[in-house]
C-alpha positions as CSV (number, residue, x, y, z in Angstrom):
1,M,11.5,-5.4,-1.9
2,V,8.9,-5.6,0.8
3,E,6.8,-3.1,-1.0
4,G,7.1,-5.1,-4.2
5,L,5.9,-8.2,-2.5
6,R,3.0,-6.3,-0.9
7,L,3.4,-8.1,2.5
8,S,1.1,-7.1,5.3
9,L,2.8,-5.7,8.4
10,R,1.9,-8.7,10.5
11,K,3.4,-11.2,8.0
12,Y,6.5,-9.1,7.6
13,V,7.1,-9.0,11.4
14,I,6.4,-12.7,11.8
15,L,8.7,-13.7,8.9
16,T,11.5,-11.4,10.1
17,L,11.4,-12.5,13.7
18,L,11.2,-16.2,12.7
19,A,14.2,-15.8,10.4
20,V,16.2,-14.1,13.2
21,A,15.1,-16.7,15.8
22,S,16.0,-19.6,13.4
23,V,19.5,-18.2,12.9
24,I,19.9,-17.6,16.7
25,F,18.6,-21.1,17.6
26,A,20.8,-22.7,15.0
27,L,23.9,-20.9,16.2
28,F,23.2,-21.7,19.8
29,S,22.5,-25.4,19.0
30,I,25.8,-25.7,17.1
31,Q,27.6,-23.9,20.0
32,S,25.9,-26.2,22.6
33,A,27.0,-29.3,20.7
34,D,30.6,-28.0,20.4
35,N,30.7,-27.0,24.0
36,F,29.4,-30.5,25.1
37,L,32.0,-32.2,23.0
38,D,34.8,-29.9,24.1
39,G,33.8,-30.6,27.7
40,M,33.8,-34.3,27.2
41,D,37.2,-34.1,25.5
42,G,38.6,-32.0,28.3
43,M,37.5,-34.4,31.0
44,L,38.9,-37.4,29.1
45,R,42.2,-35.7,28.5
46,S,42.5,-34.6,32.2
47,S,41.8,-38.2,33.3
48,M,44.4,-39.6,30.9
49,V,47.0,-37.1,32.1
50,R,46.4,-38.0,35.7
51,A,46.7,-41.7,34.9
52,A,50.0,-41.2,33.2
53,K,51.4,-39.3,36.2
54,N,50.2,-41.8,38.8
55,V,51.0,-45.1,37.1
56,V,54.7,-46.1,36.5
57,V,55.4,-48.2,33.4
58,E,58.5,-49.6,31.9
59,P,59.3,-50.1,28.2
60,G,58.1,-53.3,26.9
61,A,55.7,-53.7,29.9
62,P,52.5,-51.6,29.2
63,T,49.7,-51.7,31.8
64,Q,46.0,-51.1,31.8
65,V,44.2,-49.1,34.4
66,L,40.4,-49.2,34.1
67,D,39.8,-48.3,30.4
68,F,43.2,-46.6,29.9
69,Y,46.1,-48.4,28.2
70,I,49.4,-46.9,29.4
71,A,52.7,-47.5,27.7
72,A,56.2,-46.1,27.9
73,T,56.9,-46.2,24.2
74,Y,54.8,-45.8,21.0
75,D,55.6,-49.4,20.0
76,D,54.0,-50.8,23.1
77,L,50.5,-49.3,22.1
78,P,47.8,-51.6,20.7
79,D,47.9,-52.1,16.9
80,T,44.4,-50.5,16.5
81,V,45.8,-47.3,18.1
82,K,49.0,-47.3,16.1
83,Q,46.9,-47.7,12.9
84,S,44.8,-44.6,13.8
85,F,47.7,-42.3,14.8
86,S,51.2,-41.8,13.4
87,E,54.0,-41.2,15.8
88,A,55.3,-38.3,13.8
89,T,52.0,-36.4,14.1
90,L,51.7,-36.7,17.9
91,M,51.9,-33.6,20.1
92,P,52.2,-33.5,23.9
93,F,49.1,-33.0,26.0
94,I,46.8,-33.0,22.9
95,L,43.9,-35.4,22.8
96,H,44.1,-37.2,19.5
97,K,40.8,-38.7,18.3
98,D,39.9,-41.2,15.6
99,I,36.1,-41.8,15.5
100,D,34.5,-44.1,13.1
101,K,30.9,-42.8,12.7
102,P,28.6,-43.4,9.7
103,D,26.8,-40.1,10.0
104,M,26.2,-37.4,12.5
105,F,22.9,-38.9,13.8
106,S,24.3,-42.4,14.4
107,R,26.3,-43.9,17.2
108,P,30.1,-44.4,16.6
109,R,31.1,-47.9,15.6
110,S,34.6,-47.4,17.2
111,A,36.7,-44.6,18.7
112,N,40.4,-44.4,19.6
113,F,41.9,-41.7,21.8
114,L,45.5,-41.0,22.6
115,V,47.4,-38.5,24.7
116,V,51.2,-38.1,25.0
117,V,52.3,-37.0,28.4
118,P,55.9,-35.8,28.8
119,L,57.2,-36.4,32.4
120,E,60.5,-34.9,33.7
121,D,61.6,-38.0,35.5
122,R,60.3,-40.7,33.2
123,G,60.1,-39.2,29.7
124,E,57.1,-39.6,27.5
125,V,54.1,-41.7,28.5
126,F,51.5,-42.8,26.0
127,V,47.9,-43.1,27.3
128,S,45.2,-44.5,25.0
129,Q,41.6,-45.6,25.2
130,S,39.6,-47.5,22.6
131,F,35.8,-48.0,22.3
132,R,33.9,-50.5,20.3
133,A,30.1,-50.4,19.7
134,P,28.3,-53.2,21.5
135,P,26.7,-56.0,19.5
136,T,23.4,-54.9,17.9
137,P,20.5,-56.9,19.2
138,N,17.7,-58.1,16.9
139,K,15.3,-55.5,18.3
140,R,17.2,-52.3,18.3
141,S,16.2,-49.7,20.8
142,F,15.9,-46.2,19.4
143,R,18.8,-44.0,20.6
144,I,19.1,-40.2,20.1
145,G,22.6,-38.9,19.7
146,H,23.7,-35.6,21.3
147,E,23.7,-33.8,18.0
148,L,20.2,-34.9,17.1
149,Y,19.1,-34.1,20.6
150,S,20.5,-30.6,20.2
151,I,18.6,-30.1,16.9
152,L,15.4,-31.3,18.4
153,V,15.7,-29.0,21.4
154,G,16.4,-26.1,19.0
155,V,13.4,-26.9,16.8
156,A,11.2,-27.2,19.9
157,A,12.4,-23.9,21.2
158,L,11.8,-22.3,17.7
159,M,8.3,-23.7,17.6
160,A,7.6,-22.4,21.1
161,F,8.9,-19.0,20.1
162,A,6.8,-19.1,16.9
163,I,3.6,-19.9,18.9
164,A,4.4,-17.2,21.5
165,L,5.0,-14.7,18.6
166,F,1.8,-15.7,16.8
167,L,-0.2,-15.2,20.0
168,L,1.5,-11.9,20.7
169,L,0.9,-10.5,17.2
170,R,-2.7,-11.8,17.2
171,S,-3.4,-9.9,20.4
172,V,-2.0,-6.8,18.7
173,S,-3.3,-7.2,15.2
174,R,-6.9,-7.8,16.2
175,P,-7.4,-4.3,17.7
176,V,-5.5,-2.8,14.7
177,E,-7.9,-4.6,12.3
178,S,-10.8,-3.4,14.3
179,L,-9.5,0.1,14.0
180,Q,-9.1,-0.3,10.3
181,Q,-12.7,-1.6,9.9
182,W,-14.0,1.2,12.1
183,A,-12.1,3.9,10.2
184,A,-13.3,2.5,6.8
185,G,-16.9,2.4,7.9
186,L,-17.0,6.0,9.2
187,D,-19.6,8.2,7.7
188,E,-21.6,11.2,8.8
189,A,-23.9,9.0,10.9
190,Q,-21.1,7.1,12.6
191,L,-19.2,10.3,13.5
192,D,-21.8,11.1,16.1
193,A,-21.4,7.7,17.8
194,P,-18.8,7.3,20.6
195,I,-15.3,6.0,19.7
196,P,-14.9,2.3,20.5
197,N,-12.2,1.0,22.8
198,F,-9.3,-0.6,20.9
199,R,-7.6,-2.0,24.0
200,Y,-4.3,-0.1,23.6
201,K,-3.7,3.5,24.5
202,E,-1.8,4.3,21.2
203,L,-4.6,2.8,19.1
204,N,-7.2,4.8,21.0
205,A,-5.2,8.0,20.5
206,L,-5.0,7.2,16.7
207,A,-8.8,6.6,16.6
208,A,-9.4,9.9,18.3
209,I,-7.1,11.7,15.8
210,I,-9.0,10.1,12.9
211,H,-12.4,10.9,14.4
212,K,-11.4,14.6,15.1
213,S,-10.0,15.0,11.5
214,L,-13.2,13.6,9.9
215,Q,-15.4,15.7,12.1
216,S,-13.4,18.7,11.0
217,V,-13.9,17.8,7.4
218,K,-17.6,17.2,8.0
219,Q,-18.0,20.6,9.6
220,T,-16.2,22.2,6.7
221,L,-18.3,20.5,4.2
222,E,-21.5,21.5,6.1
223,R,-20.4,25.1,6.2
224,E,-19.6,25.1,2.5
225,R,-22.9,23.4,1.6
226,E,-24.9,25.8,3.8
227,F,-23.0,28.8,2.2
228,V,-23.8,27.6,-1.3
229,N,-27.4,26.9,-0.6
230,H,-28.0,30.1,1.3
231,A,-26.2,32.2,-1.2
232,S,-27.9,30.6,-4.2
233,H,-31.4,30.9,-2.6
234,E,-30.7,34.5,-1.6
235,L,-29.6,35.3,-5.2
236,R,-32.8,34.0,-6.7
237,T,-34.9,36.9,-5.5
238,P,-32.6,39.8,-6.8
239,I,-32.1,37.9,-10.1
240,A,-35.9,37.6,-10.6
241,V,-36.2,41.3,-9.8
242,V,-33.5,42.1,-12.3
243,R,-35.0,40.0,-15.1
244,S,-38.5,41.4,-14.6
245,S,-37.0,44.9,-14.6
246,V,-35.1,44.1,-17.8
247,E,-38.3,42.9,-19.5
248,L,-40.0,46.2,-18.4
249,L,-37.0,48.2,-19.7
250,C,-37.2,46.4,-23.1
251,R,-40.8,47.8,-23.4
252,V,-40.1,51.4,-22.4
253,V,-36.7,52.0,-24.0
254,D,-36.9,53.8,-27.3
255,V,-36.1,51.5,-30.2
256,E,-34.1,54.2,-31.8
257,N,-31.9,54.6,-28.6
258,S,-29.3,52.0,-29.6
259,K,-27.0,52.7,-26.6
260,G,-30.0,52.1,-24.2
261,R,-31.0,49.0,-26.0
262,N,-27.4,47.6,-25.9
263,A,-27.2,48.4,-22.2
264,V,-30.5,46.6,-21.5
265,S,-29.3,43.6,-23.6
266,R,-26.1,43.3,-21.6
267,I,-28.0,43.4,-18.4
268,D,-30.4,40.7,-19.7
269,N,-27.5,38.5,-20.7
270,A,-25.8,38.9,-17.4
271,S,-29.0,38.1,-15.5
272,K,-29.3,34.9,-17.6
273,T,-25.8,33.9,-16.7
274,M,-26.5,34.6,-13.0
275,A,-29.7,32.5,-13.2
276,D,-27.9,29.6,-14.8
277,L,-25.1,29.7,-12.3
278,T,-27.5,29.9,-9.4
279,E,-29.4,26.8,-10.6
280,T,-26.1,25.0,-11.1
281,L,-24.8,25.7,-7.6
282,L,-28.2,24.7,-6.1
283,W,-28.2,21.4,-8.0
284,L,-24.5,20.7,-7.2
285,G,-25.2,21.2,-3.5
286,R,-27.8,18.4,-3.4
287,E,-26.8,15.3,-1.6
288,E,-28.1,12.7,-4.0
289,T,-28.7,12.3,-7.7
290,T,-30.9,9.3,-7.5
291,G,-34.0,11.5,-6.9
292,L,-33.6,13.1,-10.3
293,V,-36.4,12.2,-12.6
294,E,-35.4,11.0,-16.1
295,H,-37.3,11.9,-19.3
296,Q,-36.9,11.0,-22.9
297,V,-34.7,13.8,-24.1
298,D,-33.7,14.8,-27.7
299,V,-30.1,15.5,-27.0
300,A,-29.4,17.0,-30.5
301,E,-32.3,19.4,-30.1
302,M,-31.2,20.3,-26.5
303,V,-27.6,21.1,-27.7
304,K,-29.0,23.2,-30.6
305,G,-31.3,25.1,-28.3
306,L,-28.6,25.8,-25.7
307,A,-26.2,27.0,-28.4
308,D,-28.8,29.4,-29.7
309,D,-29.6,30.7,-26.2
310,L,-25.9,31.3,-25.6
311,M,-25.1,33.0,-28.9
312,Y,-25.1,36.4,-27.1
313,L,-21.6,35.4,-25.7
314,L,-20.2,35.5,-29.2
315,Q,-21.6,38.9,-30.0
316,G,-18.8,41.3,-31.0
317,K,-16.3,38.4,-31.6
318,S,-14.9,37.0,-34.8
319,V,-16.0,33.5,-33.9
320,S,-17.7,31.1,-36.2
321,L,-19.9,28.2,-35.0
322,S,-20.1,24.8,-36.5
323,L,-22.9,22.3,-35.4
324,N,-22.6,18.7,-36.5
325,L,-25.4,16.9,-34.5
326,D,-26.5,13.3,-35.1
327,P,-30.0,12.4,-34.0
328,C,-29.8,11.2,-30.4
329,T,-32.7,10.4,-27.9
330,L,-31.9,9.2,-24.4
331,M,-33.5,8.8,-21.0
332,L,-31.9,11.6,-19.0
333,P,-32.5,14.0,-16.1
334,E,-33.4,16.9,-18.3
335,T,-32.5,19.8,-16.0
336,A,-29.2,18.3,-14.9
337,A,-28.3,17.6,-18.6
338,Q,-29.1,21.2,-19.5
339,I,-26.9,22.5,-16.7
340,V,-23.8,20.3,-17.7
341,I,-24.1,20.7,-21.5
342,G,-25.0,24.4,-21.2
343,N,-22.0,25.1,-19.0
344,I,-19.6,23.3,-21.5
345,I,-21.0,25.3,-24.4
346,R,-21.0,28.5,-22.3
347,N,-17.3,27.9,-21.3
348,A,-16.3,27.4,-25.0
349,F,-18.2,30.5,-26.1
350,Q,-16.9,32.7,-23.3
351,H,-13.3,31.8,-23.7
352,T,-13.1,32.0,-27.5
353,Y,-12.3,35.5,-28.8
354,Q,-11.2,34.9,-32.3
355,G,-11.5,31.6,-34.2
356,K,-14.2,28.9,-34.3
357,V,-16.2,26.6,-32.1
358,N,-17.1,23.1,-33.2
359,I,-19.9,21.2,-31.5
360,R,-20.3,17.6,-32.6
361,L,-22.7,15.0,-31.3
362,K,-22.1,11.4,-32.5
363,G,-23.9,8.6,-30.7
364,K,-23.8,9.3,-27.0
365,Q,-20.6,11.4,-27.2
366,L,-20.6,15.2,-27.3
367,V,-17.4,16.9,-28.4
368,V,-17.0,20.7,-28.0
369,T,-13.8,22.2,-29.5
370,N,-12.7,25.8,-29.6
371,V,-9.8,26.8,-31.9
372,E,-8.2,30.2,-31.4
373,E,-6.7,32.0,-34.3
374,S,-5.0,34.5,-32.0
375,A,-2.3,33.2,-29.7
376,L,-3.0,36.0,-27.2
377,A,-6.6,34.9,-26.9
378,A,-5.9,31.2,-26.5
379,P,-6.5,29.7,-23.0
380,R,-3.4,29.7,-20.9
381,L,-2.1,26.5,-19.3
382,D,-0.7,26.3,-15.8
383,D,2.2,24.1,-14.7
384,T,0.0,21.0,-14.4
385,G,-1.5,21.4,-17.8
386,S,-4.9,22.6,-16.6
387,G,-6.6,25.6,-18.1
388,V,-6.3,29.0,-16.2
389,E,-9.8,30.5,-16.0
390,E,-10.6,34.2,-16.5
391,G,-13.8,36.2,-16.3
392,F,-17.2,34.9,-15.2
393,G,-17.0,31.4,-16.8
394,I,-18.3,28.5,-14.8
395,G,-14.9,26.8,-15.1
396,L,-13.9,23.4,-16.3
397,K,-13.4,22.2,-12.7
398,L,-17.0,22.9,-11.9
399,I,-18.1,21.1,-15.1
400,E,-16.0,18.2,-14.1
401,K,-17.8,18.0,-10.7
402,L,-21.1,18.2,-12.4
403,S,-20.2,15.3,-14.7
404,I,-19.0,13.2,-11.8
405,K,-22.2,13.8,-10.0
406,L,-24.1,12.5,-13.1
407,N,-21.6,9.7,-13.6
408,W,-20.8,11.0,-17.1
409,A,-17.3,10.5,-18.6
410,Y,-15.7,13.9,-19.0
411,R,-12.3,14.5,-20.6
412,P,-10.8,17.9,-21.4
413,E,-7.8,18.2,-23.7
414,F,-5.8,21.5,-23.8
415,T,-3.6,22.7,-26.7
416,E,-1.8,25.8,-27.5
417,K,-4.6,27.1,-29.7
418,G,-7.6,26.1,-27.6
419,Y,-9.1,23.0,-26.0
420,S,-11.5,20.2,-26.6
421,V,-14.1,18.8,-24.2
422,T,-15.4,15.2,-24.7
423,L,-18.5,14.2,-22.8
424,A,-20.0,10.7,-22.8
425,I,-23.7,11.0,-21.9
426,R,-25.5,8.2,-20.2
427,S,-28.5,7.6,-18.0
428,L,-28.2,7.7,-14.2
429,T,-29.5,4.1,-14.1
430,A,-27.3,2.8,-16.9
431,P,-24.4,0.6,-15.9
432,Q,-20.9,2.2,-15.8
433,V,-18.8,1.7,-18.9
């Protein structure tokens, strides 16, 4: 229930404690009023019993001592008392009360009290007392009854408790809010600054744990970034050597030597893949994308050129290619767009062994679909519905990261016979859709 209402912790604690305090104060106020009335009744009953024991009366000759009317028989009692109490309902030593009161907050207009005291030597003695409200003056003075007084005391105590609770939670919630704002604003620059003091030992310990965890994450990211950058840069030199050597081999290998030409072709294709992968990792490891320069790019021509360059991945396979490209010219970071689109096409070519690949460009949306005719060659799905990668493909996960970095909408859809990738292309400076 609390989760559904989305209450904050502070409001939840305040409302819970106020509810508990209200119930406790109400119960204690009621108990206080009852105890007060029981005490008054007990004192009056004791006084009436003592008066009955100390005053001797005869039938037909009632007497009055102070405010007590003492009689030897029920018939000797005043008429107002007999109208309030029936003789058949009277019990010994019980204070019988008849109070005429308009409401609980008003003074009684009249009250009759009666106690029957049985004595061993004289029989029953009836002691009564009657009150009548004094005449009301023209200018009534304000009077507070005991019940209203108990309620006012309870409300005042509840307000005092609420104020103390508010001040207490305020002194606790302010450091918690400061910790929340500090943790939300932590970045790589803030991690090097000292941890602020949040007043309480537990909050300082929590801040230290958060700071240590983020520092560990930062160090891990820095190590991964350095590894990618260093590995990619170090790969550039041997890749350049391999490609230059392949060009030289293409010149010296005998045209009639088909096996040699095929071997050189495979080396050339592998070196192209390594070069593309290296450029992709280098670009993905960059901190920002805002520095990418945008040019007017013919997206249809770029897709066609990339498909042509990657046709070597379909050599030796029973795969047909269908291109349906509408004219589309956009302001894009050309190199980044080539990396993302090229990797999507590469992934489709590399993981299609028998069937067809459809590439369709309509408006700003590129859809690349591969359909396998052989169930054995279809991409396998894991328990989460994601594709299981094999071979040297760049992988759909890496394509997803590249698309996120460019703020392009990327949606892969897997089926039993293949998969479809939909890419919404947009400029880096364009508003998000």
